[in-house]
C-alpha positions in Angstrom: -20.1 10.0 -27.7 -16.6 8.6 -27.3 -16.5 4.8 -26.8 -14.2 5.1 -23.8 -16.6 7.4 -22.0 -19.5 4.9 -22.7 -17.3 2.1 -21.3 -16.4 4.1 -18.2 -20.0 5.2 -17.5 -21.3 1.7 -18.1 -18.8 0.3 -15.7 -19.8 2.8 -13.0 -23.5 1.9 -13.4 -22.9 -1.8 -13.5 -20.7 -1.6 -10.4 -23.4 0.3 -8.6 -26.0 -2.3 -9.7 -23.7 -5.1 -8.4 -23.4 -3.4 -5.0 -27.1 -2.9 -4.8 -27.9 -6.5 -5.5 -25.3 -7.7 -3.1 -26.9 -5.5 -0.4 -30.4 -7.0 -1.2 -29.0 -10.5 -1.0 -27.1 -9.8 2.2 -30.2 -8.3 3.9 -32.2 -11.5 3.3 -29.7 -13.9 4.8 -28.1 -12.0 7.7 -29.5 -12.0 11.3 -28.3 -8.7 12.8 -27.8 -8.7 16.6 -26.6 -5.1 17.1 -25.3 -2.2 15.1 -22.6 0.4 15.6 -22.6 2.1 12.2 -22.9 5.7 13.6 -23.9 6.9 10.1 -20.6 5.9 8.6 -22.3 4.2 5.6 -24.3 7.4 4.8 -21.1 9.5 5.1 -19.2 7.1 2.9 -21.9 7.2 0.2 -22.0 11.0 0.3 -18.2 11.1 -0.1 -18.3 8.7 -3.0 -21.1 10.7 -4.7 -19.1 14.0 -4.3 -16.0 12.2 -5.6 -17.9 11.0 -8.7 -19.5 14.4 -9.3 -16.2 16.3 -9.0 -14.2 13.8 -10.9 -16.5 13.5 -13.9 -17.2 17.3 -14.0 -13.6 18.1 -14.2 -12.9 15.3 -16.7 -15.5 16.8 -19.0 -13.3 19.9 -19.4 -9.8 20.1 -20.9 -8.5 21.5 -17.6 -6.0 18.9 -16.2 -6.3 16.7 -19.3 -3.6 14.1 -19.8 -3.3 13.4 -23.5 -2.2 9.7 -23.2 -5.8 8.7 -23.0 -5.5 5.2 -24.6 -2.8 4.2 -22.0 -4.6 5.7 -19.0 -7.9 4.3 -20.1 -6.4 0.8 -20.2 -4.5 1.2 -16.9 -7.6 2.6 -15.2 -9.7 -0.3 -16.5 -7.1 -2.8 -15.3 -7.0 -1.2 -11.8 -10.8 -1.1 -11.6 -11.1 -4.8 -12.6 -8.4 -5.7 -10.0 -10.4 -3.8 -7.4 -13.6 -5.5 -8.4 -11.9 -8.9 -8.1 -10.6 -8.0 -4.6 -14.0 -6.7 -3.6 -15.8 -9.9 -4.8 -13.2 -12.2 -3.2 -13.4 -10.4 0.2 -17.3 -10.5 0.2 -17.2 -14.2 -0.6 -14.5 -14.9 2.0 -16.6 -13.1 4.8 -19.7 -14.9 3.6 -22.3 -14.7 6.4 -20.3 -12.1 8.2 -20.4 -9.6 5.3 -22.7 -6.6 6.0 -23.1 -3.2 4.5 -23.6 -1.5 7.9 -21.2 -2.0 10.9 -23.2 -4.7 12.7 -22.9 -7.7 14.9 -24.4 -10.9 13.4 -25.3 -14.1 15.1 -22.1 -16.1 16.1 -19.9 -13.2 15.0 -16.2 -14.3 14.5 -13.0 -13.0 13.0 -12.3 -14.3 9.5 -8.5 -14.9 9.0 -8.3 -16.6 5.7 -7.7 -15.4 2.2 -6.9 -11.7 2.0 -7.9 -11.3 5.6 -4.7 -13.1 6.7 -2.8 -9.9 5.9 -5.3 -7.0 5.8 -8.4 -6.3 7.8 -10.4 -4.4 5.2 -9.8 -5.9 1.7 -13.3 -5.0 0.6 -12.6 -1.3 1.1 -9.3 -1.7 -0.6 -11.1 -3.2 -3.6 -13.6 -0.3 -3.7 -10.8 2.3 -3.4 -9.0 0.6 -6.4 -12.3 0.6 -8.4 -12.8 4.3 -7.8 -9.1 5.1 -8.5 -9.2 3.1 -11.7 -12.3 4.9 -12.9 -10.7 8.3 -12.2 -7.4 7.3 -13.9 -9.4 6.1 -17.0 -10.8 9.6 -17.3 -7.3 10.7 -18.2 -7.3 13.8 -16.0 -4.9 14.3 -13.1 -7.3 16.7 -11.3 -10.1 14.2 -11.5 -7.9 11.6 -9.9 -6.9 13.9 -7.0 -10.5 15.2 -6.5 -11.9 11.7 -6.4 -9.3 10.4 -3.9 -9.6 13.6 -1.7 -13.4 13.1 -1.7 -13.5 9.4 -0.9 -10.7 8.9 1.5 -12.2 10.7 4.5 -15.3 8.5 4.2 -13.2 5.3 4.1 -11.0 6.4 7.0 -14.0 7.3 9.1 -15.7 4.0 8.2 -12.7 1.9 9.0 -12.1 3.7 12.4 -15.8 3.2 13.4 -15.7 -0.5 12.3 -12.5 -1.1 14.2 -13.8 0.5 17.4 -17.0 -1.6 17.1 -15.1 -4.8 16.6 -12.7 -4.1 19.5 -15.7 -3.5 21.7 -17.4 -6.7 20.3 -14.6 -9.1 20.2 -12.1 -7.6 22.7 -8.6 -9.1 23.0 -9.1 -11.4 20.1 -9.6 -8.5 17.7 -6.8 -6.5 19.2 -4.5 -9.5 18.6 -5.7 -9.7 15.0 -5.0 -5.9 14.6 -1.4 -6.6 15.7 -0.9 -9.3 13.1 -2.5 -7.4 10.1 -2.6 -4.0 8.5 -5.8 -2.0 7.7 -5.6 -1.8 3.9 -2.1 -2.3 2.5 0.1 -5.2 3.6 3.2 -4.2 5.6 2.3 -0.5 5.1 -1.1 0.7 6.4 
């Protein structure tokens, strides 16, 4: 088997294990007061799974192959590592307020430091970059498109549900925060 494929698959599995252990750690230390997830986590996980399945299935063929694999592999790996760094930093910044489901925790407050000064969902941005980097490293333009088309509805749904919940929970304070920041990309979206 090609070394690049082994690296890509290993990264995917290691990233999945990382998220799993973070979720276990988070469950032990968080006191949840109420939830407003509306199944958005389940929908997001389904979208990600479909994206992986389609992306890897097409990448296994020559259809859509881009033959600059060394360059795209390196670019994809760099983007994935950047996404992972953003994800880790955002989880650490939220600290006790980080949860996997859309929930209210004890003494819930808005965090406006670090990446949260300019964007409201840097953790999701990190994940989107991770998945984009993985698909780019597969060196197949159809894989990239299929993965993004699969995951983006899940993230858009998740962000909309989370924002609605936070507006209901924190009111004007969160509305003011929305006016000062963007959802995912500074000065753009």
